[in-house]
C-alpha positions as CSV (number, residue, x, y, z in Angstrom):
1,X,-61.6,192.1,202.7
2,X,-59.3,192.4,199.7
3,X,-59.3,195.8,198.1
4,X,-58.2,197.1,194.8
5,X,-54.8,198.8,194.6
6,X,-54.3,202.0,196.7
7,X,-56.9,201.2,199.3
8,X,-59.9,201.7,196.9
9,X,-62.6,199.3,195.9
10,X,-64.8,198.9,192.8
11,X,-68.3,197.8,192.1
12,X,-70.4,198.0,189.0
13,X,-74.2,198.6,189.3
14,X,-77.0,198.5,186.8
15,X,-80.2,200.3,188.0
16,X,-81.8,201.3,184.7
17,X,-80.6,204.4,182.9
18,X,-77.0,205.1,183.9
19,X,-77.7,208.9,183.9
20,X,-79.8,208.3,187.1
21,X,-77.4,206.1,189.0
22,X,-74.4,208.1,188.0
23,X,-76.0,211.4,189.3
24,X,-76.7,209.8,192.7
25,X,-73.4,208.1,193.2
26,X,-71.4,211.2,192.3
27,X,-73.0,212.7,195.5
28,X,-72.0,209.9,197.9
29,X,-69.1,210.6,200.2
30,X,-66.2,208.3,199.8
31,X,-67.0,207.7,196.1
32,X,-63.9,208.6,194.1
33,X,-65.2,208.2,190.6
34,X,-68.3,207.1,188.7
35,X,-68.1,206.0,185.1
36,X,-71.2,205.2,182.9
37,X,-70.7,202.2,180.7
38,X,-72.0,198.9,179.4
39,X,-71.3,195.4,180.8
40,X,-72.0,191.7,180.6
41,X,-72.9,191.6,176.9
42,X,-71.4,189.7,174.0
43,X,-70.3,192.5,171.6
44,X,-66.9,194.2,171.8
45,X,-66.9,198.0,171.9
46,X,-70.7,198.5,171.8
47,X,-72.1,201.9,171.3
48,X,-75.2,203.4,172.8
49,X,-77.4,202.7,169.8
50,X,-76.3,199.1,169.7
51,X,-77.0,198.6,173.4
52,X,-80.4,200.4,173.2
53,X,-81.3,197.9,170.4
54,X,-81.2,195.1,173.0
55,X,-79.1,193.0,170.7
56,X,-75.8,193.2,172.5
57,X,-76.8,191.7,175.8
58,X,-75.2,194.6,177.7
59,X,-76.6,196.4,180.7
60,X,-76.3,200.2,181.2
61,X,-74.2,200.5,184.4
62,X,-72.1,202.7,186.5
63,X,-68.7,201.6,187.6
64,X,-68.1,203.1,191.1
65,X,-64.7,203.4,192.6
66,X,-64.8,204.1,196.3
67,X,-62.8,204.4,199.5
68,X,-64.1,201.7,201.9
69,X,-62.7,203.5,204.9
70,X,-65.3,206.2,204.2
71,X,-68.2,204.4,202.6
72,X,-68.8,200.6,202.7
73,X,-70.0,198.4,199.9
74,X,-73.0,197.6,202.1
75,X,-73.9,201.4,202.2
76,X,-73.5,201.8,198.5
77,X,-75.8,198.8,197.9
78,X,-78.4,200.2,200.3
79,X,-78.4,203.4,198.2
80,X,-78.6,201.4,195.0
81,X,-81.7,199.5,196.2
82,X,-83.3,202.7,197.3
83,X,-82.9,204.7,194.1
84,X,-84.3,202.1,191.6
85,X,-87.0,199.5,191.4
86,X,-85.3,196.1,191.8
87,X,-88.6,194.3,191.2
88,X,-89.2,195.1,187.6
89,X,-87.5,192.8,185.1
90,X,-85.7,194.6,182.3
91,X,-87.5,197.9,183.1
92,X,-87.2,201.1,185.1
93,X,-90.2,203.3,184.7
94,X,-90.7,204.0,181.0
95,X,-87.3,202.6,180.1
96,X,-87.8,199.1,178.8
97,X,-85.3,196.5,177.6
98,X,-82.7,194.2,178.8
99,X,-80.2,197.0,179.0
100,X,-82.2,198.5,181.9
101,X,-82.1,195.4,184.0
102,X,-81.2,195.6,187.7
103,X,-77.8,194.1,188.3
104,X,-74.8,194.0,190.7
105,X,-71.6,193.1,188.9
106,X,-68.8,192.3,191.3
107,X,-65.1,192.5,190.8
108,X,-63.9,189.9,193.3
109,X,-65.6,186.9,194.9
110,X,-65.0,188.2,198.4
111,X,-67.6,191.0,197.6
112,X,-70.3,188.3,197.4
113,X,-70.9,188.1,201.2
114,X,-71.9,191.8,201.5
115,X,-73.8,191.7,198.2
116,X,-75.9,188.6,199.3
117,X,-76.6,190.2,202.7
118,X,-77.9,193.4,201.2
119,X,-79.8,191.6,198.4
120,X,-81.5,189.4,201.1
121,X,-82.5,192.5,203.0
122,X,-83.9,194.2,199.8
123,X,-85.7,191.0,198.9
124,X,-87.4,190.8,202.3
125,X,-88.4,194.5,202.1
126,X,-89.9,193.9,198.6
127,X,-91.8,190.7,199.5
128,X,-89.5,188.4,197.7
129,X,-89.9,190.1,194.3
130,X,-86.3,191.4,193.7
131,X,-85.0,190.4,190.2
132,X,-81.6,191.9,190.5
133,X,-79.0,189.7,188.9
134,X,-75.6,189.2,190.6
135,X,-72.7,188.3,188.3
136,X,-69.0,189.0,187.9
137,X,-68.4,192.0,185.7
138,X,-67.5,190.9,182.2
139,X,-66.9,192.6,178.9
140,X,-67.2,196.2,180.3
141,X,-66.9,199.2,178.1
142,X,-67.1,202.9,179.0
143,X,-70.0,204.7,177.5
144,X,-69.4,207.6,175.1
145,X,-68.0,210.8,176.5
146,X,-71.4,212.7,176.2
147,X,-73.0,210.2,178.7
148,X,-70.5,210.9,181.4
149,X,-71.8,213.4,184.1
150,X,-74.9,213.8,181.9
151,X,-77.2,215.1,184.6
152,X,-74.5,217.5,185.9
153,X,-74.1,218.9,182.3
154,X,-77.8,218.9,181.3
155,X,-80.0,219.4,184.4
156,X,-82.6,221.3,182.4
157,X,-83.1,218.5,179.9
158,X,-86.6,216.9,180.2
159,X,-85.5,213.4,181.3
160,X,-83.0,214.9,183.8
161,X,-85.6,217.3,185.3
162,X,-88.4,214.8,185.6
163,X,-86.7,211.4,186.1
164,X,-83.1,211.9,187.3
165,X,-83.6,214.9,189.7
166,X,-86.3,213.2,191.8
167,X,-83.9,210.2,192.3
168,X,-81.1,212.6,193.4
169,X,-83.5,214.4,195.7
170,X,-84.6,211.0,197.2
171,X,-81.0,210.1,197.9
172,X,-80.3,213.5,199.5
173,X,-83.2,213.2,201.9
174,X,-83.0,209.5,202.7
175,X,-79.2,209.2,203.1
176,X,-78.1,212.5,204.6
177,X,-75.2,210.9,206.5
178,X,-73.8,209.7,203.1
179,X,-74.0,212.9,201.2
180,X,-70.7,214.5,200.2
181,X,-70.0,217.8,201.9
182,X,-69.7,219.6,198.6
183,X,-73.1,218.2,197.5
184,X,-75.3,219.2,200.5
């Protein structure tokens, strides 16, 4: 497998609101960084309000840099499919719009083998109803600074307490072997 420079790898994932996916992936061992952002839309430098309007075509995503000698792309994708509903088109719970679509945005074509394998497993587990798109990452832009580490900085905020926290708890219980030592 070809890797990014320095023995790290990169994958971009859209699983609804990026606050949820970021909070989980920050707790995965072998994950070096997680950045909330917007991808695969047609506007340059979109902001949160523009993306939320549904007019830019962007998906809310997290860009995950990881050490494949510690955690594999397959394991990251298994976590991804466990923490969001990949069967709802343009929706995660009460969050509705194309910006909340389920998506895997790859950085190199050689990532497609692992992606397709885990996607097939998820599709089988969900009775063939998975709507997760798989595309190369294009036109990525980091989200505004206040979105980065949002759950970590605002755990008492309503959405964080009632939507994000249960997803983090689900990860911690289901994937104990993948939890960072400093997150247990």
